[in-house]
C-alpha positions in Angstrom: 50.7 127.8 91.2 48.5 124.8 91.8 49.4 122.4 94.6 49.8 119.3 92.4 52.3 121.3 90.2 54.3 122.3 93.3 54.4 118.7 94.5 55.5 117.6 91.0 58.4 120.1 90.9 59.5 119.2 94.4 59.6 115.5 93.4 61.7 116.3 90.3 64.1 118.4 92.4 64.4 115.6 94.9 65.2 113.0 92.2 67.8 115.3 90.6 69.6 115.9 93.9 69.5 112.2 95.0 72.5 111.2 92.8 74.5 114.2 94.1 73.8 113.2 97.7 74.8 109.6 96.9 78.0 110.8 95.2 79.1 112.5 98.4 79.1 109.2 100.2 80.6 107.2 97.3 84.3 108.0 98.2 83.8 106.3 101.6 82.7 103.0 100.2 84.4 103.1 96.7 87.6 105.1 97.0 90.4 105.1 94.3 92.9 106.3 96.9 93.4 108.4 100.1 96.5 110.0 98.6 98.5 109.7 95.3 101.5 111.1 93.6 103.2 110.8 90.2 106.9 111.7 89.8 109.5 112.0 87.0 112.2 109.5 88.2 114.9 111.3 86.4 114.5 114.7 88.1 112.3 114.0 91.0 109.8 116.5 89.7 106.2 116.0 90.8 104.0 115.7 87.8 100.7 115.1 89.7 99.7 115.0 93.3 96.5 114.6 95.2 96.8 114.6 99.0 100.4 113.3 98.6 101.2 114.0 102.2 98.2 112.1 103.6 99.7 109.8 106.3 98.6 106.2 106.7 99.9 102.7 106.9 101.7 101.4 103.8 101.1 97.7 104.4 103.6 95.6 102.5 105.0 98.5 100.6 107.1 98.8 103.8 109.2 96.1 102.3 110.8 98.6 99.9 112.7 100.0 102.9 113.5 96.4 104.1 115.1 95.8 100.7 117.1 99.1 101.0 118.5 98.2 104.4 119.6 94.8 103.2 121.1 96.3 100.1 123.1 98.7 102.3 124.5 95.7 104.1 125.5 94.1 100.8 127.1 97.3 99.5 129.4 97.5 102.6 130.2 93.8 102.4 128.4 93.0 105.7 126.4 90.5 103.6 126.5 88.9 100.2 123.7 87.5 98.1 124.9 84.0 99.0 125.2 84.5 102.8 123.3 81.6 104.3 120.5 82.5 106.8 119.2 80.0 109.3 115.5 80.4 110.0 114.5 81.0 113.6 111.5 80.1 115.7 110.3 83.7 115.3 110.5 83.4 111.5 108.4 80.3 111.6 105.9 82.0 113.9 105.5 84.8 111.4 105.0 82.2 108.7 102.1 80.8 110.7 100.2 84.0 111.2 96.7 83.9 109.9 96.1 85.7 106.6 99.7 86.5 106.2 101.5 86.0 102.9 104.6 83.8 103.4 106.9 81.2 101.9 106.2 78.8 104.8 109.6 79.1 106.5 110.4 76.5 109.1 112.8 76.8 112.0 116.2 75.4 111.1 115.9 75.8 107.3 118.7 77.6 105.6 118.3 80.0 102.6 120.7 82.6 101.0 120.0 86.3 101.2 119.1 86.4 97.5 116.4 83.8 97.8 114.8 85.8 100.6 115.0 89.0 98.6 113.0 87.4 95.8 110.5 86.2 98.4 109.8 89.6 99.8 109.6 91.3 96.4 107.5 88.7 94.5 105.6 86.8 97.2 105.5 89.7 99.6 106.6 87.1 102.2 106.3 88.5 105.7 108.3 85.6 107.2 111.2 86.2 104.8 111.3 89.9 105.7 111.5 88.9 109.4 114.4 86.5 108.6 116.4 89.3 106.8 116.2 91.5 109.9 118.4 89.2 112.1 120.8 88.5 109.3 121.3 92.1 108.4 121.2 93.8 111.8 121.4 91.1 114.5 117.8 91.7 115.7 114.5 93.0 114.5 114.7 96.1 116.7 118.1 97.0 115.4 116.9 96.6 111.8 113.9 98.8 112.4 116.2 101.5 113.8 118.2 101.4 110.5 114.9 101.6 108.5 114.0 104.8 110.3 117.5 106.3 110.1 117.4 105.7 106.3 114.0 107.3 106.1 115.4 110.4 107.7 118.4 110.5 105.4 116.0 110.3 102.4 113.8 113.2 103.7 110.8 110.9 104.4 109.4 113.4 107.0 106.0 111.7 107.3 107.4 108.2 107.9 107.8 106.0 110.9 108.6 102.3 110.7 107.8 99.8 113.4 108.0 96.5 111.4 110.0 95.1 108.5 107.0 93.8 106.7 104.0 96.2 107.2 101.9 93.8 109.1 99.2 95.3 111.4 100.7 96.1 114.8 100.2 93.6 117.7 98.6 94.9 120.9 100.7 97.6 122.4 102.8 98.2 119.2 102.7 101.2 116.9 101.8 101.0 113.2 104.0 101.8 110.3 103.0 105.1 108.8 104.2 107.0 105.7 102.8 109.1 102.8 102.6 108.8 99.0 105.3 111.5 98.7 107.7 109.7 101.1 107.2 106.4 99.2 107.9 108.1 95.9 111.2 109.5 97.4 112.1 106.0 98.6 111.2 104.4 95.2 113.3 107.0 93.3 116.3 106.3 95.5 115.9 102.5 95.0 115.7 103.0 91.2 118.7 105.2 91.1 121.0 103.3 93.5 120.0 99.7 93.7 119.1 96.8 91.4 115.6 96.4 92.8 114.1 95.9 89.3 115.9 92.7 89.1 113.5 91.4 91.7 110.3 93.4 91.2 110.1 92.7 87.4 109.9 88.9 87.9 106.3 87.7 87.5 106.8 84.1 88.8 109.5 82.1 90.5 109.8 79.1 92.7 111.1 79.5 96.3 113.2 76.8 97.9 114.4 74.9 94.8 117.2 72.5 95.8 116.3 72.9 99.5 112.7 71.6 99.7 111.0 68.7 98.1 108.1 70.9 97.2 109.2 74.5 96.5 106.7 77.3 96.9 105.4 78.7 93.7 105.5 82.5 93.9 103.5 84.9 91.7 104.1 88.6 91.7 101.2 90.5 93.4 101.8 93.4 91.0 99.3 92.6 88.3 100.4 95.6 86.1 103.4 93.6 85.1 102.8 92.5 81.5 99.6 94.6 81.2 100.9 98.1 81.3 103.7 98.9 78.8 107.1 99.3 80.5 105.9 98.5 84.1 108.6 96.6 86.0 107.9 97.3 89.7 107.7 98.0 92.4 105.5 96.8 95.4 101.9 96.2 96.4 100.4 96.1 99.9 97.1 95.5 101.6 95.8 95.3 105.2 92.3 96.2 106.4 93.7 99.3 108.0 95.8 100.4 105.1 93.5 99.5 102.2 95.1 98.6 98.9 98.5 100.4 98.3 100.9 100.4 95.4 104.2 102.0 94.5 104.7 101.5 90.8 107.2 102.4 88.1 107.3 102.1 84.3 109.9 103.1 81.6 109.2 104.0 78.0 111.5 105.7 75.4 114.1 106.7 78.1 111.4 108.2 80.4 110.6 106.7 83.7 107.6 107.4 85.9 107.1 106.7 89.6 103.5 106.6 90.9 102.2 105.8 94.4 98.7 105.2 95.6 97.7 104.6 99.2 94.4 103.7 100.7 92.4 102.4 97.8 89.2 100.5 98.8 89.5 97.8 96.1 92.4 96.0 94.5 91.0 96.3 90.9 90.1 100.0 91.4 93.7 100.6 92.7 95.2 98.9 89.7 93.0 100.7 87.2 93.7 104.1 88.8 97.4 103.3 88.9 97.3 102.5 85.2 95.6 105.8 84.6 98.2 107.7 86.7 101.1 106.1 84.8 99.6 107.2 81.5 99.1 110.7 83.0 102.7 110.7 84.1 104.1 109.9 80.6 101.7 112.5 79.1 103.1 115.2 81.4 106.7 114.1 81.2 109.1 116.9 80.0 110.5 116.1 76.6 114.1 116.5 77.8 113.8 114.2 80.7 115.9 111.0 80.4 116.2 108.4 83.1 119.8 107.3 83.8 121.0 105.3 86.7 124.1 106.0 88.9 124.7 102.5 90.2 125.3 99.4 88.0 123.3 96.3 88.9 124.8 93.6 91.0 126.4 90.8 89.2 123.7 88.6 87.8 123.6 85.0 89.2 121.7 82.3 87.3 118.2 81.5 88.7 117.9 78.4 90.7 117.0 75.3 88.7 113.3 75.1 88.0 112.7 78.8 88.5 111.1 81.1 85.9 113.4 83.7 84.3 112.8 87.4 84.7 109.7 88.2 82.7 110.4 92.0 82.5 114.2 92.4 82.7 115.2 96.0 83.3 117.0 97.9 80.6 120.8 98.2 80.8 121.5 101.4 82.7 124.0 104.1 81.9 126.3 105.6 84.4 125.3 109.3 84.7 123.3 110.1 87.7 120.3 112.4 87.6 120.2 115.2 90.0 119.0 114.1 93.5 118.0 117.6 94.4 114.5 118.3 95.8 111.7 117.9 93.3 110.7 121.0 91.5 107.1 121.6 90.2 106.4 121.4 86.5 106.8 124.9 85.0 103.6 126.3 83.5 103.5 125.8 79.8 106.2 123.1 79.9 106.2 121.0 76.7 105.6 117.3 77.3 106.4 114.2 75.5 103.6 112.2 73.9 103.1 108.5 74.5 100.8 105.9 73.1 97.9 105.1 75.4 97.7 101.6 76.6 94.2 100.0 76.7 93.2 99.4 80.3 91.9 96.0 81.2 88.9 96.0 83.5 89.5 92.6 85.0 92.7 93.0 86.9 92.6 90.4 89.8 92.6 91.4 93.4 95.4 90.5 95.7 95.3 90.1 99.5 98.6 90.3 101.3 
């Protein structure tokens, strides 16, 4: 073979392999997730998983456990939705942290528990999460102990909480860590036993109406609300260390899917991948699976004057509880229900929190 032909063939081979080499590095710079899982909320059955036990920081998805600990206090009458909470200097300090989502709490202000719950679920307010700790447990440290105790009870074996809000740890502190599987377990429990959708389904609401001259306009960071059919929760999160995270849920025709993504490199990529996983979940859903709740929602109180009504109110639940046994894998050959595919929008906005 002549030398020019050899050089030509080597050049062609090099060009053919170049995209392959580039693709190997692509996940490091453009990564849909570090770990993901899709679960049938009714049975706890895992419908899809990819590195579901990958451990990492959950960022503000941590606030799902914050919500649960406060809900536990309300359930045992240690708090009510109308219990007034006086903001402390520490709450105001958290409100002033650079690049931290908040509702601008100031020392001495007084807000009811319910208002702060809306703040952590819609605005992802780190200062509101901090305020709930001393109201519910007397101190931040005691509250975090309850968070970890609850995680153990729910079988969240890869989880350790060190904050109520998922902020990056200060010097000498440990980070919050969990896994997609653990967050799916937490999400399922919240859907079965609390009224969390009352808060997570709200797209916009004003904070501080009747207390402040200028309330804070809150907009839900979950941009799948109103874009993906049936999506009504749950919680987004982002820090530089965690990447973009999302625990999401959607209900259609009596079926409910839970999907969790951790460690995405871009907000838009996370949201698009989550939309894809939700569709995958409904496509793989067993025909006989029907989501029914075991706990009725708390008595609805009217929204504060000037606030937006719930944009995606949850469906009225029934009273039969699905089995809370350990999730079982989808049997081979299991028939699945069919759902209409929802067109995905390629311009979902990014959120920093």
